[in-house]
Biopython code that builds the backbone (N, CA, C, O; Angstrom):
import numpy as np
from Bio.PDB.StructureBuilder import StructureBuilder

atoms = [
    (1, "ARG", "N", (-63.247, 167.362, -112.584)),
    (1, "ARG", "CA", (-63.620, 168.474, -111.505)),
    (1, "ARG", "C", (-64.995, 167.647, -110.957)),
    (1, "ARG", "O", (-65.801, 167.279, -111.811)),
    (2, "ASN", "N", (-65.249, 167.369, -109.585)),
    (2, "ASN", "CA", (-66.522, 167.251, -109.394)),
    (2, "ASN", "C", (-67.248, 168.295, -108.308)),
    (2, "ASN", "O", (-66.866, 169.444, -108.084)),
    (3, "GLN", "N", (-68.427, 167.594, -107.666)),
    (3, "GLN", "CA", (-68.741, 168.243, -106.841)),
    (3, "GLN", "C", (-68.174, 168.067, -105.451)),
    (3, "GLN", "O", (-68.454, 169.079, -104.809)),
    (4, "GLU", "N", (-67.711, 167.480, -104.955)),
    (4, "GLU", "CA", (-66.941, 167.160, -103.781)),
    (4, "GLU", "C", (-65.526, 168.120, -103.633)),
    (4, "GLU", "O", (-65.230, 168.952, -102.775)),
    (5, "ASP", "N", (-64.959, 167.755, -104.557)),
    (5, "ASP", "CA", (-63.726, 168.500, -104.659)),
    (5, "ASP", "C", (-63.797, 169.769, -104.755)),
    (5, "ASP", "O", (-63.254, 170.783, -104.318)),
    (6, "LEU", "N", (-64.543, 169.472, -105.384)),
    (6, "LEU", "CA", (-64.258, 171.671, -105.806)),
    (6, "LEU", "C", (-65.693, 172.211, -104.350)),
    (6, "LEU", "O", (-66.010, 173.385, -104.156)),
    (7, "GLU", "N", (-65.933, 171.729, -104.037)),
    (7, "GLU", "CA", (-66.357, 172.282, -102.582)),
    (7, "GLU", "C", (-64.900, 172.421, -101.315)),
    (7, "GLU", "O", (-64.492, 173.393, -100.678)),
    (8, "ASP", "N", (-64.533, 171.279, -101.352)),
    (8, "ASP", "CA", (-63.177, 171.030, -100.497)),
    (8, "ASP", "C", (-62.512, 172.222, -100.906)),
    (8, "ASP", "O", (-62.588, 173.229, -100.202)),
    (9, "ALA", "N", (-61.710, 172.209, -102.235)),
    (9, "ALA", "CA", (-61.262, 173.500, -102.497)),
    (9, "ALA", "C", (-60.847, 174.774, -101.976)),
    (9, "ALA", "O", (-59.800, 175.206, -101.495)),
    (10, "LEU", "N", (-62.562, 175.481, -102.338)),
    (10, "LEU", "CA", (-63.144, 176.217, -101.918)),
    (10, "LEU", "C", (-64.060, 176.406, -100.462)),
    (10, "LEU", "O", (-65.071, 177.058, -100.203)),
    (11, "VAL", "N", (-63.218, 175.537, -99.688)),
    (11, "VAL", "CA", (-63.238, 175.654, -98.596)),
    (11, "VAL", "C", (-61.360, 175.853, -98.118)),
    (11, "VAL", "O", (-61.052, 176.585, -97.177)),
    (12, "ARG", "N", (-60.974, 175.575, -98.413)),
    (12, "ARG", "CA", (-59.633, 175.593, -98.552)),
    (12, "ARG", "C", (-58.936, 176.888, -99.000)),
    (12, "ARG", "O", (-58.882, 177.908, -98.314)),
    (13, "LEU", "N", (-58.629, 176.799, -99.714)),
    (13, "LEU", "CA", (-58.839, 178.564, -100.610)),
    (13, "LEU", "C", (-59.511, 179.876, -99.456)),
    (13, "LEU", "O", (-58.795, 180.830, -99.153)),
    (14, "LYS", "N", (-60.809, 179.751, -98.960)),
    (14, "LYS", "CA", (-61.582, 180.347, -97.889)),
    (14, "LYS", "C", (-60.154, 180.488, -96.341)),
    (14, "LYS", "O", (-59.885, 181.459, -95.635)),
    (15, "GLU", "N", (-59.795, 179.633, -96.345)),
    (15, "GLU", "CA", (-58.904, 179.176, -94.949)),
    (15, "GLU", "C", (-57.375, 179.770, -95.475)),
    (15, "GLU", "O", (-56.556, 180.223, -94.676)),
    (16, "ILE", "N", (-57.131, 179.688, -96.971)),
    (16, "ILE", "CA", (-55.761, 180.385, -96.817)),
    (16, "ILE", "C", (-55.921, 181.760, -96.452)),
    (16, "ILE", "O", (-55.231, 182.396, -95.654)),
    (17, "ARG", "N", (-57.494, 182.388, -97.521)),
    (17, "ARG", "CA", (-57.447, 183.564, -97.459)),
    (17, "ARG", "C", (-58.086, 184.563, -96.323)),
    (17, "ARG", "O", (-58.326, 185.770, -96.288)),
    (18, "SER", "N", (-58.255, 183.374, -95.335)),
    (18, "SER", "CA", (-58.779, 184.336, -93.873)),
    (18, "SER", "C", (-57.332, 184.641, -93.262)),
    (18, "SER", "O", (-57.078, 185.627, -92.571)),
    (19, "LYS", "N", (-56.471, 183.694, -93.605)),
    (19, "LYS", "CA", (-54.753, 184.133, -92.752)),
    (19, "LYS", "C", (-54.182, 184.922, -93.404)),
    (19, "LYS", "O", (-52.956, 185.028, -93.377)),
    (20, "ILE", "N", (-55.242, 185.916, -94.405)),
    (20, "ILE", "CA", (-53.980, 187.091, -95.085)),
    (20, "ILE", "C", (-54.693, 188.237, -94.957)),
    (20, "ILE", "O", (-55.621, 188.430, -95.743)),
    (21, "SER", "N", (-54.359, 189.283, -93.857)),
    (21, "SER", "CA", (-54.658, 190.199, -93.582)),
    (21, "SER", "C", (-55.313, 190.934, -95.070)),
    (21, "SER", "O", (-54.955, 190.969, -96.247)),
    (22, "PRO", "N", (-56.295, 191.398, -94.387)),
    (22, "PRO", "CA", (-56.454, 192.483, -95.967)),
    (22, "PRO", "C", (-56.275, 194.254, -95.679)),
    (22, "PRO", "O", (-56.774, 195.188, -96.306)),
    (23, "ASP", "N", (-55.589, 194.259, -94.779)),
    (23, "ASP", "CA", (-54.881, 195.862, -94.515)),
    (23, "ASP", "C", (-53.150, 195.104, -94.522)),
    (23, "ASP", "O", (-52.507, 195.307, -93.492)),
    (24, "ILE", "N", (-52.662, 194.523, -95.305)),
    (24, "ILE", "CA", (-51.506, 194.020, -95.665)),
    (24, "ILE", "C", (-50.975, 195.317, -97.400)),
    (24, "ILE", "O", (-51.769, 195.618, -98.292)),
    (25, "SER", "N", (-49.894, 195.650, -97.340)),
    (25, "SER", "CA", (-49.215, 196.005, -98.117)),
    (25, "SER", "C", (-48.197, 195.076, -99.001)),
    (25, "SER", "O", (-47.905, 195.229, -100.187)),
    (26, "ASP", "N", (-47.783, 194.167, -98.181)),
    (26, "ASP", "CA", (-46.750, 193.669, -99.013)),
    (26, "ASP", "C", (-47.475, 193.311, -100.039)),
    (26, "ASP", "O", (-48.660, 192.989, -99.942)),
    (27, "TYR", "N", (-46.603, 193.347, -101.462)),
    (27, "TYR", "CA", (-46.551, 192.538, -102.958)),
    (27, "TYR", "C", (-46.704, 191.191, -102.736)),
    (27, "TYR", "O", (-47.226, 190.792, -103.776)),
    (28, "ASN", "N", (-46.669, 190.964, -102.558)),
    (28, "ASN", "CA", (-46.430, 189.511, -102.704)),
    (28, "ASN", "C", (-47.450, 188.612, -102.200)),
    (28, "ASN", "O", (-47.735, 187.548, -102.751)),
    (29, "LEU", "N", (-48.043, 189.094, -101.052)),
    (29, "LEU", "CA", (-49.320, 188.568, -99.790)),
    (29, "LEU", "C", (-50.504, 189.540, -100.934)),
    (29, "LEU", "O", (-51.071, 188.803, -101.740)),
    (30, "LEU", "N", (-50.758, 190.565, -101.006)),
    (30, "LEU", "CA", (-51.128, 190.822, -101.991)),
    (30, "LEU", "C", (-52.050, 190.238, -102.714)),
    (30, "LEU", "O", (-53.185, 189.763, -102.672)),
    (31, "LYS", "N", (-51.083, 190.461, -103.445)),
    (31, "LYS", "CA", (-50.770, 189.259, -104.987)),
    (31, "LYS", "C", (-51.520, 187.859, -104.498)),
    (31, "LYS", "O", (-52.371, 187.568, -105.339)),
    (32, "CYS", "N", (-51.474, 186.806, -103.304)),
    (32, "CYS", "CA", (-52.348, 185.863, -102.836)),
    (32, "CYS", "C", (-53.397, 186.236, -102.712)),
    (32, "CYS", "O", (-54.330, 185.632, -103.240)),
    (33, "LEU", "N", (-53.566, 187.253, -102.041)),
    (33, "LEU", "CA", (-54.557, 187.579, -101.439)),
    (33, "LEU", "C", (-55.831, 187.455, -102.700)),
    (33, "LEU", "O", (-56.773, 186.683, -102.881)),
    (34, "HIS", "N", (-55.108, 189.048, -103.659)),
    (34, "HIS", "CA", (-55.891, 188.193, -104.702)),
    (34, "HIS", "C", (-55.952, 187.257, -105.625)),
    (34, "HIS", "O", (-56.945, 187.172, -106.348)),
    (35, "VAL", "N", (-54.797, 186.332, -105.750)),
    (35, "VAL", "CA", (-55.454, 185.354, -106.560)),
    (35, "VAL", "C", (-56.019, 184.237, -106.458)),
    (35, "VAL", "O", (-56.317, 183.364, -107.274)),
    (36, "THR", "N", (-56.181, 184.397, -104.975)),
    (36, "THR", "CA", (-57.029, 183.172, -103.875)),
    (36, "THR", "C", (-58.907, 183.377, -104.178)),
    (36, "THR", "O", (-59.865, 182.611, -104.284)),
    (37, "ARG", "N", (-58.695, 184.792, -104.224)),
    (37, "ARG", "CA", (-60.196, 185.375, -104.434)),
    (37, "ARG", "C", (-60.132, 184.912, -106.043)),
    (37, "ARG", "O", (-61.108, 184.183, -106.221)),
    (38, "ILE", "N", (-59.524, 185.020, -107.030)),
    (38, "ILE", "CA", (-60.180, 184.762, -108.997)),
    (38, "ILE", "C", (-60.346, 183.607, -108.304)),
    (38, "ILE", "O", (-61.528, 183.320, -108.114)),
    (39, "CYS", "N", (-59.217, 182.546, -107.687)),
    (39, "CYS", "CA", (-60.183, 180.727, -107.726)),
    (39, "CYS", "C", (-61.094, 180.680, -107.195)),
    (39, "CYS", "O", (-61.761, 179.863, -107.828)),
    (40, "GLU", "N", (-62.131, 181.303, -105.708)),
    (40, "GLU", "CA", (-62.735, 181.387, -105.064)),
    (40, "GLU", "C", (-64.084, 181.311, -106.324)),
    (40, "GLU", "O", (-65.047, 180.544, -106.353)),
    (41, "LEU", "N", (-63.717, 182.367, -107.247)),
    (41, "LEU", "CA", (-64.652, 182.975, -108.428)),
    (41, "LEU", "C", (-64.960, 182.199, -109.349)),
    (41, "LEU", "O", (-65.966, 182.421, -110.023)),
    (42, "ILE", "N", (-64.078, 181.007, -109.598)),
    (42, "ILE", "CA", (-63.427, 180.124, -110.125)),
    (42, "ILE", "C", (-64.461, 179.113, -110.348)),
    (42, "ILE", "O", (-65.271, 178.985, -111.266)),
    (43, "ILE", "N", (-64.251, 178.454, -109.333)),
    (43, "ILE", "CA", (-64.966, 177.210, -108.258)),
    (43, "ILE", "C", (-66.164, 177.250, -108.166)),
    (43, "ILE", "O", (-66.938, 176.306, -108.325)),
    (44, "GLN", "N", (-66.474, 178.584, -107.844)),
    (44, "GLN", "CA", (-67.751, 178.981, -107.747)),
    (44, "GLN", "C", (-68.611, 178.818, -108.872)),
    (44, "GLN", "O", (-69.743, 178.352, -108.744)),
    (45, "SER", "N", (-68.134, 179.178, -109.977)),
    (45, "SER", "CA", (-68.560, 179.546, -111.467)),
    (45, "SER", "C", (-69.108, 177.706, -111.632)),
    (45, "SER", "O", (-70.241, 177.226, -111.603)),
    (46, "ALA", "N", (-67.958, 177.145, -111.780)),
    (46, "ALA", "CA", (-67.749, 175.318, -111.897)),
    (46, "ALA", "C", (-69.077, 175.279, -110.411)),
    (46, "ALA", "O", (-70.177, 175.707, -110.762)),
    (47, "LEU", "N", (-69.035, 175.074, -109.752)),
    (47, "LEU", "CA", (-70.000, 175.040, -109.427)),
    (47, "LEU", "C", (-71.520, 175.229, -109.290)),
    (47, "LEU", "O", (-72.431, 174.651, -108.699)),
    (48, "LEU", "N", (-71.382, 176.353, -110.144)),
    (48, "LEU", "CA", (-73.287, 176.655, -111.072)),
    (48, "LEU", "C", (-73.127, 175.798, -111.795)),
    (48, "LEU", "O", (-73.973, 174.938, -112.037)),
    (49, "ARG", "N", (-72.242, 175.848, -112.181)),
    (49, "ARG", "CA", (-72.398, 174.970, -114.053)),
    (49, "ARG", "C", (-72.466, 173.601, -113.980)),
    (49, "ARG", "O", (-71.643, 172.844, -114.496)),
    (50, "LYS", "N", (-73.594, 173.211, -113.243)),
    (50, "LYS", "CA", (-74.086, 171.508, -113.400)),
    (50, "LYS", "C", (-73.929, 170.664, -115.010)),
    (50, "LYS", "O", (-74.797, 169.931, -115.484)),
    (51, "GLU", "N", (-72.405, 171.043, -115.750)),
    (51, "GLU", "CA", (-73.036, 170.194, -117.444)),
    (51, "GLU", "C", (-71.296, 170.419, -117.621)),
    (51, "GLU", "O", (-70.869, 171.394, -117.001)),
    (52, "SER", "N", (-70.328, 169.662, -118.356)),
    (52, "SER", "CA", (-69.301, 169.547, -119.161)),
    (52, "SER", "C", (-69.777, 170.241, -120.444)),
    (52, "SER", "O", (-70.694, 169.840, -121.161)),
    (53, "ARG", "N", (-68.537, 172.057, -120.760)),
    (53, "ARG", "CA", (-68.635, 172.143, -121.576)),
    (53, "ARG", "C", (-67.362, 173.133, -122.133)),
    (53, "ARG", "O", (-66.710, 173.956, -121.489)),
    (54, "GLY", "N", (-67.273, 172.823, -123.286)),
    (54, "GLY", "CA", (-65.709, 173.068, -123.564)),
    (54, "GLY", "C", (-64.591, 172.663, -122.620)),
    (54, "GLY", "O", (-64.697, 171.641, -121.942)),
    (55, "GLY", "N", (-63.548, 173.427, -122.567)),
    (55, "GLY", "CA", (-62.819, 172.801, -121.008)),
    (55, "GLY", "C", (-62.997, 173.076, -119.683)),
    (55, "GLY", "O", (-62.219, 173.744, -119.003)),
    (56, "HIS", "N", (-64.189, 172.481, -119.240)),
    (56, "HIS", "CA", (-65.121, 172.772, -118.226)),
    (56, "HIS", "C", (-65.231, 171.205, -117.852)),
    (56, "HIS", "O", (-65.530, 170.681, -118.925)),
    (57, "ILE", "N", (-65.160, 170.410, -117.085)),
    (57, "ILE", "CA", (-65.684, 168.768, -117.834)),
    (57, "ILE", "C", (-65.840, 168.526, -116.126)),
    (57, "ILE", "O", (-65.081, 169.082, -115.332)),
    (58, "ARG", "N", (-67.037, 167.535, -115.671)),
    (58, "ARG", "CA", (-67.636, 167.360, -114.304)),
    (58, "ARG", "C", (-67.710, 166.040, -114.909)),
    (58, "ARG", "O", (-67.811, 165.702, -116.089)),
    (59, "GLU", "N", (-67.615, 165.186, -113.528)),
    (59, "GLU", "CA", (-67.355, 164.306, -113.777)),
    (59, "GLU", "C", (-69.113, 163.904, -113.497)),
    (59, "GLU", "O", (-69.459, 162.884, -114.094)),
    (60, "GLU", "N", (-69.831, 164.353, -112.956)),
    (60, "GLU", "CA", (-71.231, 163.744, -112.749)),
    (60, "GLU", "C", (-72.231, 164.405, -113.619)),
    (60, "GLU", "O", (-73.426, 164.210, -113.842)),
    (61, "TYR", "N", (-71.082, 165.506, -114.158)),
    (61, "TYR", "CA", (-72.649, 165.858, -115.823)),
    (61, "TYR", "C", (-71.960, 165.874, -116.978)),
    (61, "TYR", "O", (-71.507, 166.866, -117.549)),
    (62, "LYS", "N", (-71.885, 164.625, -117.339)),
    (62, "LYS", "CA", (-70.745, 164.188, -118.846)),
    (62, "LYS", "C", (-71.206, 165.474, -120.312)),
    (62, "LYS", "O", (-70.380, 166.007, -121.052)),
    (63, "GLN", "N", (-72.792, 165.682, -120.355)),
    (63, "GLN", "CA", (-73.188, 166.229, -121.233)),
    (63, "GLN", "C", (-73.268, 167.831, -120.993)),
    (63, "GLN", "O", (-73.327, 168.417, -119.912)),
    (64, "GLU", "N", (-73.252, 168.500, -122.601)),
    (64, "GLU", "CA", (-73.604, 169.965, -122.795)),
    (64, "GLU", "C", (-75.482, 170.288, -122.129)),
    (64, "GLU", "O", (-76.344, 169.867, -122.900)),
    (65, "GLU", "N", (-75.905, 170.848, -121.060)),
    (65, "GLU", "CA", (-77.312, 171.326, -120.849)),
    (65, "GLU", "C", (-77.292, 172.670, -121.839)),
    (65, "GLU", "O", (-76.355, 173.469, -121.859)),
    (66, "PRO", "N", (-78.615, 172.785, -122.736)),
    (66, "PRO", "CA", (-78.934, 173.824, -123.513)),
    (66, "PRO", "C", (-79.362, 174.333, -122.337)),
    (66, "PRO", "O", (-79.618, 175.456, -122.770)),
    (67, "ASP", "N", (-79.613, 174.389, -121.308)),
    (67, "ASP", "CA", (-80.250, 175.086, -120.208)),
    (67, "ASP", "C", (-78.922, 176.519, -119.427)),
    (67, "ASP", "O", (-79.017, 177.483, -118.668)),
    (68, "TYR", "N", (-77.741, 175.778, -120.273)),
    (68, "TYR", "CA", (-76.164, 176.618, -119.410)),
    (68, "TYR", "C", (-75.577, 177.233, -120.720)),
    (68, "TYR", "O", (-74.412, 177.215, -121.118)),
    (69, "ARG", "N", (-76.521, 177.699, -121.198)),
    (69, "ARG", "CA", (-76.162, 178.570, -122.705)),
    (69, "ARG", "C", (-76.265, 179.449, -121.888)),
    (69, "ARG", "O", (-77.334, 180.012, -122.124)),
    (70, "VAL", "N", (-75.688, 179.989, -120.904)),
    (70, "VAL", "CA", (-75.221, 181.463, -120.383)),
    (70, "VAL", "C", (-74.357, 181.779, -120.196)),
    (70, "VAL", "O", (-73.502, 180.924, -119.966)),
    (71, "HIS", "N", (-73.949, 183.295, -120.162)),
    (71, "HIS", "CA", (-72.908, 183.861, -118.989)),
    (71, "HIS", "C", (-72.880, 183.883, -117.448)),
    (71, "HIS", "O", (-73.669, 184.723, -117.015)),
    (72, "ILE", "N", (-72.186, 183.193, -116.456)),
    (72, "ILE", "CA", (-72.326, 183.299, -114.933)),
    (72, "ILE", "C", (-71.893, 184.670, -115.330)),
    (72, "ILE", "O", (-71.310, 185.006, -116.361)),
    (73, "ILE", "N", (-72.428, 185.671, -113.950)),
    (73, "ILE", "CA", (-72.040, 186.199, -113.860)),
    (73, "ILE", "C", (-71.616, 186.694, -111.942)),
    (73, "ILE", "O", (-72.546, 187.201, -111.315)),
    (74, "LEU", "N", (-70.539, 186.538, -111.358)),
    (74, "LEU", "CA", (-70.037, 186.000, -109.909)),
    (74, "LEU", "C", (-69.199, 188.033, -109.664)),
    (74, "LEU", "O", (-68.224, 188.705, -110.001)),
    (75, "GLN", "N", (-70.555, 188.124, -108.817)),
    (75, "GLN", "CA", (-69.658, 189.670, -108.176)),
    (75, "GLN", "C", (-69.765, 189.473, -106.698)),
    (75, "GLN", "O", (-70.338, 188.648, -105.986)),
    (76, "LYS", "N", (-68.962, 190.590, -106.471)),
    (76, "LYS", "CA", (-68.547, 190.697, -104.015)),
    (76, "LYS", "C", (-70.052, 190.878, -103.699)),
    (76, "LYS", "O", (-70.881, 191.772, -103.866)),
    (77, "ASP", "N", (-70.032, 189.398, -103.069)),
    (77, "ASP", "CA", (-71.377, 189.761, -101.964)),
    (77, "ASP", "C", (-72.806, 190.925, -102.654)),
    (77, "ASP", "O", (-73.340, 191.845, -102.035)),
    (78, "LYS", "N", (-73.232, 190.274, -104.660)),
    (78, "LYS", "CA", (-74.212, 190.009, -104.899)),
    (78, "LYS", "C", (-74.684, 188.222, -105.623)),
    (78, "LYS", "O", (-73.797, 187.385, -105.790)),
    (79, "ASP", "N", (-75.687, 188.018, -105.854)),
    (79, "ASP", "CA", (-75.872, 186.737, -106.755)),
    (79, "ASP", "C", (-76.323, 186.535, -107.811)),
    (79, "ASP", "O", (-77.095, 187.108, -108.580)),
    (80, "PRO", "N", (-75.434, 185.125, -107.770)),
    (80, "PRO", "CA", (-75.026, 184.973, -109.226)),
    (80, "PRO", "C", (-76.476, 185.631, -110.708)),
    (80, "PRO", "O", (-77.707, 185.635, -110.749)),
    (81, "GLU", "N", (-75.711, 185.935, -111.355)),
    (81, "GLU", "CA", (-77.006, 186.500, -112.787)),
    (81, "GLU", "C", (-75.850, 185.399, -113.676)),
    (81, "GLU", "O", (-74.672, 185.096, -113.865)),
    (82, "PHE", "N", (-77.830, 185.023, -114.133)),
    (82, "PHE", "CA", (-77.169, 183.815, -115.458)),
    (82, "PHE", "C", (-77.396, 184.970, -117.026)),
    (82, "PHE", "O", (-78.342, 185.726, -116.801)),
    (83, "ILE", "N", (-76.987, 185.139, -117.948)),
    (83, "ILE", "CA", (-76.931, 186.683, -118.509)),
    (83, "ILE", "C", (-77.087, 185.220, -120.400)),
    (83, "ILE", "O", (-76.350, 184.287, -120.719)),
    (84, "PRO", "N", (-78.162, 185.696, -120.977)),
    (84, "PRO", "CA", (-78.163, 184.429, -122.137)),
    (84, "PRO", "C", (-76.777, 184.514, -122.655)),
    (84, "PRO", "O", (-75.750, 184.684, -121.997)),
    (85, "ILE", "N", (-76.892, 184.383, -123.800)),
    (85, "ILE", "CA", (-75.960, 184.543, -124.533)),
    (85, "ILE", "C", (-76.360, 184.928, -126.112)),
    (85, "ILE", "O", (-76.854, 184.149, -126.927)),
    (86, "LYS", "N", (-76.029, 186.296, -126.326)),
    (86, "LYS", "CA", (-76.565, 186.748, -127.787)),
    (86, "LYS", "C", (-76.603, 185.892, -128.953)),
    (86, "LYS", "O", (-75.585, 185.201, -128.945)),
    (87, "LYS", "N", (-77.183, 185.692, -129.745)),
    (87, "LYS", "CA", (-77.286, 185.239, -130.913)),
    (87, "LYS", "C", (-77.148, 185.781, -132.607)),
    (87, "LYS", "O", (-77.334, 184.985, -133.527)),
]
sb = StructureBuilder()
sb.init_structure("model")
sb.init_model(0)
sb.init_chain("A")
sb.init_seg("    ")
for serial, (resi, resn, name, xyz) in enumerate(atoms, 1):
    if name == "N":
        sb.init_residue(resn, " ", resi, " ")
    sb.init_atom(name, np.array(xyz, "f"), 0.0, 1.0, " ", f" {name:<3s}", serial, name[0])
structure = sb.get_structure()
């Protein structure tokens, strides 16, 4: 993963989602709509976490950073929240 590829993927997912009407009732299209939104949230989280940790590996950030020992909470129409991990 790297910043450029993550940003490109985010643009492509938004393009796909924009082609699906939110007023649909077809099961498969609804599933595509929801999956694209979930993928967008994952990519947004990956862009926010500027480090490599566990299975999340960023090419430009090879080491873990103590400042990122937080939960990243993303919700629709809200700013990201960074919640410290309880010890």
